[in-house]
N, CA and C of each residue as an Amber inpcrd file, in Angstrom:
protein
   327
   0.9790000  -1.1690000   0.0590000   0.1210000  -0.1470000  -0.2810000
   1.2830000   1.0720000   0.1110000   0.8190000   1.8990000  -0.8420000
   1.0230000   3.2820000  -1.3450000   0.9420000   3.7320000   0.1690000
   2.1070000   4.9100000   0.8230000   2.1890000   5.5350000   1.8990000
   1.7540000   7.0690000   1.8780000   0.8990000   7.2830000   2.3680000
  -0.0840000   8.8080000   2.1510000   0.9740000  10.0660000   2.5260000
   1.6500000  10.8640000   1.9450000   2.3900000  11.8550000   2.1940000
   1.6760000  13.1840000   2.2550000   1.1290000  13.2340000   2.5970000
  -0.3560000  14.4460000   3.0590000   0.0650000  14.4540000   4.1680000
  -0.1490000  15.4850000   5.5150000  -0.7200000  15.9620000   6.2610000
  -2.1020000  15.4430000   6.4810000  -2.9470000  15.8170000   5.6530000
  -4.1630000  15.8860000   6.1440000  -4.6400000  15.2850000   4.9390000
  -5.2550000  14.6180000   5.4640000  -6.3990000  13.0140000   4.4910000
  -7.4580000  13.9990000   3.6430000  -7.3460000  13.5050000   2.3050000
  -8.1520000  14.0610000   1.3620000  -9.4310000  13.5530000   1.2750000
 -10.4910000  14.2180000   1.1270000 -12.0990000  13.3060000   0.9770000
 -12.6370000  13.6030000  -0.1580000 -13.3400000  12.9290000  -1.1080000
 -13.4040000  12.9270000  -2.5130000 -14.5160000  13.6090000  -2.4190000
 -14.9330000  14.4440000  -3.5270000 -15.7360000  15.1900000  -3.7750000
 -16.1550000  15.7950000  -4.6750000 -17.3510000  16.5190000  -4.7860000
 -17.4680000  17.3550000  -6.6030000 -18.2010000  18.1820000  -6.1140000
 -17.1900000  19.5310000  -5.9350000 -17.6990000  21.0630000  -5.3210000
 -17.3540000  21.8840000  -6.6190000 -18.2510000  22.6640000  -7.3280000
 -18.2340000  24.2090000  -8.1310000 -17.3570000  24.5770000  -7.3860000
 -16.4470000  25.2680000  -8.4340000 -15.5480000  26.2230000  -7.9220000
 -14.9840000  27.0970000  -8.6420000 -15.1220000  28.3750000  -8.3470000
 -14.5260000  29.7030000  -9.8100000 -13.6910000  29.9730000  -9.1350000
 -12.5050000  30.2770000  -9.6420000 -11.3070000  30.6950000  -8.8630000
 -10.3190000  32.0640000 -10.0040000  -9.6160000  32.5170000  -9.4260000
  -9.2020000  33.4040000 -10.1730000  -7.5250000  33.5570000  -9.8440000
  -7.0500000  33.8560000 -11.2390000  -5.2140000  33.5400000 -11.1170000
  -5.1120000  34.7320000 -12.0410000  -4.0060000  36.0230000 -11.7820000
  -3.5290000  37.0160000 -12.0860000  -5.0940000  37.6710000 -12.8230000
  -6.0220000  37.9510000 -12.0920000  -7.1510000  38.3560000 -12.9250000
  -8.0890000  37.9650000 -14.1340000  -7.5790000  36.6110000 -14.3540000
  -8.6490000  36.0540000 -15.2300000  -9.2930000  34.8430000 -14.5410000
 -10.7090000  34.9450000 -14.7330000 -11.5290000  33.8030000 -14.1120000
 -11.7510000  32.6440000 -14.6670000 -11.9340000  31.4850000 -13.8500000
 -12.4290000  30.5370000 -14.0890000 -13.0890000  29.8410000 -13.6460000
 -13.7740000  28.5780000 -13.5940000 -14.7570000  27.7550000 -13.4420000
 -14.6260000  26.3260000 -13.5850000 -14.3220000  25.6200000 -12.4240000
 -14.0030000  24.0930000 -12.2480000 -14.7960000  23.3640000 -11.5560000
 -14.0600000  21.8640000 -11.0490000 -14.6170000  21.5200000  -9.7860000
 -13.3180000  20.9040000  -8.7840000 -13.7700000  21.3570000  -7.4030000
 -12.8330000  20.4330000  -6.5300000 -13.3310000  18.8650000  -6.9530000
 -12.2490000  18.0450000  -6.8420000 -12.3330000  16.7880000  -6.9680000
 -12.1610000  15.7330000  -5.6000000 -11.1250000  16.4860000  -5.1340000
 -11.0120000  16.1620000  -3.3190000 -10.3270000  17.2610000  -2.6060000
 -10.6630000  17.4250000  -1.4090000 -10.2190000  18.2870000  -0.3610000
  -9.8340000  18.0520000   0.8810000  -8.9180000  18.6210000   1.5360000
  -8.7770000  18.5080000   2.9250000  -8.8450000  19.4840000   3.6390000
  -8.5490000  19.6350000   4.7900000  -8.4130000  21.1340000   5.1350000
  -7.2400000  21.6940000   5.3120000  -6.4480000  21.4380000   4.1970000
  -5.4140000  22.1290000   4.2230000  -4.8930000  22.7890000   2.3780000
  -6.0880000  21.8790000   1.8080000  -5.7890000  22.1970000   0.3590000
  -6.7600000  20.9620000  -0.7190000  -6.7770000  21.2800000  -1.9270000
  -7.6420000  20.7470000  -2.5860000  -6.9370000  20.3060000  -4.1270000
  -7.7090000  19.3010000  -4.4870000  -7.4870000  18.8400000  -5.8560000
  -8.1600000  19.7260000  -7.0700000  -7.8490000  20.4440000  -7.6930000
  -9.1000000  21.3530000  -9.0040000  -8.6780000  20.6340000 -10.5480000
  -9.8570000  20.1240000 -11.1160000  -9.9670000  19.7940000 -12.3450000
  -9.7120000  20.7530000 -13.2140000  -8.6210000  20.7750000 -13.9570000
  -8.5840000  21.8750000 -15.0790000  -7.8810000  21.1610000 -16.5610000
  -8.4910000  21.8380000 -17.2600000  -7.5370000  21.4250000 -18.5290000
  -6.8570000  22.4480000 -18.8090000  -6.5540000  23.5910000 -18.3920000
  -5.8150000  24.9490000 -18.2620000  -4.2560000  24.4410000 -18.0950000
  -3.5980000  25.3420000 -18.5650000  -2.0190000  24.6860000 -18.4920000
  -1.5720000  25.8100000 -16.9700000  -1.2460000  25.3200000 -15.6040000
  -0.7260000  26.6940000 -14.8780000   0.4730000  26.0270000 -14.2340000
   1.1490000  26.8680000 -13.8640000   2.6130000  26.6690000 -13.3980000
   2.4910000  26.8570000 -11.8900000   3.5150000  26.0510000 -10.9300000
   3.3080000  26.0010000  -9.5970000   3.7640000  27.4990000  -9.2430000
   3.5530000  27.5220000  -7.9400000   3.7260000  28.7370000  -7.5900000
   2.5690000  29.9350000  -7.7380000   1.7350000  29.8300000  -8.5050000
   0.7300000  31.0120000  -8.8710000  -0.2520000  30.7480000  -8.0440000
  -0.8000000  32.2130000  -6.8750000  -1.3650000  32.4820000  -6.2320000
  -2.7590000  32.3600000  -6.8000000  -3.6490000  31.8290000  -6.1530000
  -5.3730000  32.0630000  -6.5230000  -6.2290000  32.6490000  -5.4680000
  -7.1360000  33.3190000  -5.8860000  -8.1870000  33.4040000  -5.0640000
  -9.4340000  32.2990000  -5.7470000 -10.0270000  31.5150000  -4.4780000
 -11.1900000  30.3990000  -4.6380000 -12.1860000  30.7290000  -4.1240000
 -13.4760000  30.6190000  -4.5610000 -14.6430000  30.8180000  -4.1880000
 -15.3380000  29.8110000  -4.4920000 -15.8370000  29.1390000  -3.6660000
 -17.2060000  27.7540000  -3.4440000 -17.7620000  27.6730000  -1.8780000
 -18.6290000  26.8110000  -1.7180000 -19.3990000  26.7300000  -1.3710000
 -19.3520000  25.3310000  -0.0500000 -19.0730000  25.8490000   1.0690000
 -19.1360000  24.3470000   1.8050000 -19.9060000  22.9850000   1.7040000
 -20.2470000  22.0850000   1.2500000 -20.7470000  21.3700000   0.8500000
 -22.1500000  20.7410000   2.1940000 -21.2010000  21.0410000   3.3790000
 -21.9110000  20.4490000   4.4100000 -22.9970000  21.6150000   4.9860000
 -22.6640000  22.9370000   4.9840000 -23.2420000  24.1510000   5.7040000
 -24.1660000  25.3810000   4.4530000 -23.5690000  24.9700000   2.9010000
 -23.7870000  25.7940000   2.1140000 -23.2830000  26.9670000   2.2390000
 -22.2960000  27.2310000   3.2070000 -21.8900000  28.5150000   3.4050000
 -20.3940000  28.9690000   2.4550000 -20.8860000  30.4660000   2.2960000
 -19.6630000  30.5470000   0.6510000 -18.1200000  30.7360000   1.3260000
 -17.4830000  30.0810000   0.6400000 -15.8520000  30.5220000   1.5020000
 -15.0650000  31.0110000   0.3590000 -14.3930000  31.5520000   0.8800000
 -13.4630000  32.2500000  -0.3500000 -11.8830000  32.6320000   0.1010000
 -11.1250000  31.8210000  -0.4320000 -10.0470000  31.1210000   0.4370000
  -8.6050000  31.8340000  -0.8940000  -7.8230000  31.8730000  -0.1620000
  -6.4550000  32.2430000  -0.7790000  -5.4630000  30.9700000  -0.8000000
  -5.5460000  30.7320000  -2.4470000  -4.7630000  29.2880000  -2.3580000
  -3.5680000  29.3760000  -3.3870000  -2.4860000  28.8610000  -3.6350000
  -1.3310000  28.6180000  -4.3720000  -0.8900000  27.0210000  -4.7970000
  -0.7110000  27.1190000  -6.1430000  -0.9980000  25.8630000  -6.9990000
   0.5750000  25.3800000  -6.8040000   0.8290000  24.3370000  -6.1820000
   1.8590000  23.3290000  -5.1560000   2.5680000  22.5390000  -6.3930000
   1.3880000  21.9120000  -6.9270000   1.9720000  20.8010000  -8.1070000
   0.8010000  21.1270000  -9.3420000   1.2300000  20.9590000 -10.4670000
   0.4400000  20.8050000 -11.9240000   0.5110000  19.6240000 -12.6740000
  -0.7400000  19.0690000 -13.0340000  -0.7530000  17.7200000 -13.9960000
  -1.4750000  18.1570000 -15.2550000  -1.6510000  17.3240000 -16.5740000
  -2.5210000  17.6260000 -17.3030000  -4.0790000  17.5000000 -16.8920000
  -4.0870000  16.7640000 -15.7260000  -5.7830000  16.5950000 -15.6060000
  -6.0470000  17.6240000 -14.1740000  -5.1640000  18.5680000 -13.8650000
  -5.6760000  19.2750000 -12.9520000  -4.5230000  20.0850000 -12.0100000
  -4.6440000  20.8180000 -11.0370000  -3.9600000  21.5740000  -9.9930000
  -3.7190000  20.9170000  -8.3190000  -3.0020000  21.0730000  -7.9320000
  -2.7020000  20.7550000  -6.2020000  -2.7700000  21.7760000  -5.9000000
  -3.7080000  22.1770000  -5.2570000  -3.8520000  23.8110000  -4.3780000
  -3.3090000  23.4140000  -3.0510000  -2.3820000  24.4490000  -2.2900000
  -2.1890000  24.3290000  -0.5530000  -2.8510000  25.6210000  -0.5600000
  -4.6690000  26.0330000   0.7560000  -4.8660000  26.9130000   0.8620000
  -4.0470000  27.5470000   2.2470000  -4.0210000  29.0070000   2.0050000
  -3.1180000  29.8500000   2.8560000  -3.8940000  30.8570000   3.7110000
  -3.8460000  31.3170000   5.0690000  -4.0050000  32.3590000   5.5020000
  -5.7630000  31.9160000   5.7810000  -6.0250000  30.8660000   6.2840000
  -7.2510000  30.3010000   6.5660000  -7.7670000  31.3210000   7.6660000
  -8.9880000  31.4320000   8.1290000  -9.3180000  32.3350000   9.4920000
  -9.5560000  30.8890000  10.2370000 -10.0010000  31.1300000  11.4140000
 -10.5470000  30.0440000  12.5390000 -11.4910000  29.7020000  12.2210000
 -12.4770000  30.2480000  11.4770000 -14.0580000  29.5090000  10.8480000
 -13.7940000  28.5120000   9.4680000 -13.1800000  29.3990000   8.4080000
 -12.4440000  28.5620000   7.5140000 -11.9930000  27.1320000   7.9870000
 -11.0870000  27.1040000   8.7280000 -10.0690000  26.0580000   9.1280000
 -11.6790000  25.1010000   9.3220000 -12.4010000  25.8450000  10.7120000
 -13.4210000  24.6090000  11.3060000 -14.6200000  24.3050000  10.1060000
 -14.9850000  24.4210000   9.1780000 -15.8490000  24.6040000   8.5570000
 -15.1330000  23.2580000   7.0670000 -14.0920000  23.6750000   6.6710000
 -13.0210000  22.4690000   5.8040000 -12.8950000  21.2030000   6.8550000
 -12.5330000  21.6290000   7.8680000 -12.3830000  20.1840000   8.7210000
 -13.5630000  19.3420000   8.9370000 -14.3260000  20.2110000   9.2550000
 -15.8250000  19.5690000   9.8490000 -16.4330000  18.8360000   8.5870000
 -16.2160000  19.1560000   7.3190000 -16.8060000  18.6870000   5.6230000
 -15.1760000  17.1830000   5.7500000 -14.5350000  17.6630000   6.1260000
 -13.7660000  16.6130000   5.8290000 -13.7000000  15.3260000   6.4930000
 -13.9270000  15.5240000   7.7300000 -13.9750000  14.0640000   8.8140000
 -15.3450000  13.7590000   8.8970000 -16.5870000  14.1750000   7.8600000
 -17.2840000  13.5330000   7.8940000 -17.1810000  12.1350000   7.1290000
 -17.8910000  10.8480000   7.4730000 -17.4300000   9.8310000   6.6890000
 -18.8910000   9.3890000   6.1320000 -19.5050000   9.7120000   5.5220000
 -20.3680000   9.2190000   4.8740000 -19.6510000   8.9730000   3.3900000
 -20.6600000   8.1680000   2.6850000 -20.1260000   7.8570000   1.0110000
 -20.5460000   8.8790000   0.2640000 -19.6590000   9.4010000  -0.7110000
 -19.7740000  10.0930000  -1.3960000 -19.8670000   9.2390000  -2.9460000
 -21.1830000   9.8950000  -3.4110000 -22.1030000   9.2720000  -4.4470000
 -20.8660000   9.2680000  -5.8380000 -20.7010000   8.1510000  -6.5950000
 -19.9150000   8.2360000  -7.6730000 -20.7830000   8.4350000  -8.8940000
 -20.2360000   9.4130000  -9.7940000 -20.8780000  10.2710000 -10.9730000
 -20.5550000   9.1000000 -12.1610000 -21.2630000   8.7560000 -12.6500000
 -21.0840000   7.5740000 -13.5190000 -21.7860000   8.3060000 -15.2030000
 -20.6870000   8.4460000 -15.8940000 -21.6820000   8.6050000 -17.4930000
 -22.0060000   7.6560000 -18.0120000
């Protein structure tokens, strides 16, 4: 079994996300999330180190979240984003959602 290298466990999800990089707006989906970062599916080509503003709603509370993130890795299918400067409330919302244990429905095409 592959050892998990992340500090925080990821939770599979499908969350609509709008984000802005260098003033340009994008829309996509968060496919997995933790209290410290997320994987965003995108066909766009981004380089590591870019800062981004993310806007999405908490799946648990429907509360809007506006977060600052930085791309820490990029692949053809998407980017790994680390969250920065989370408020106490934002950190709690993310932690609460990520700790839920119910199954996430699979989307089949």
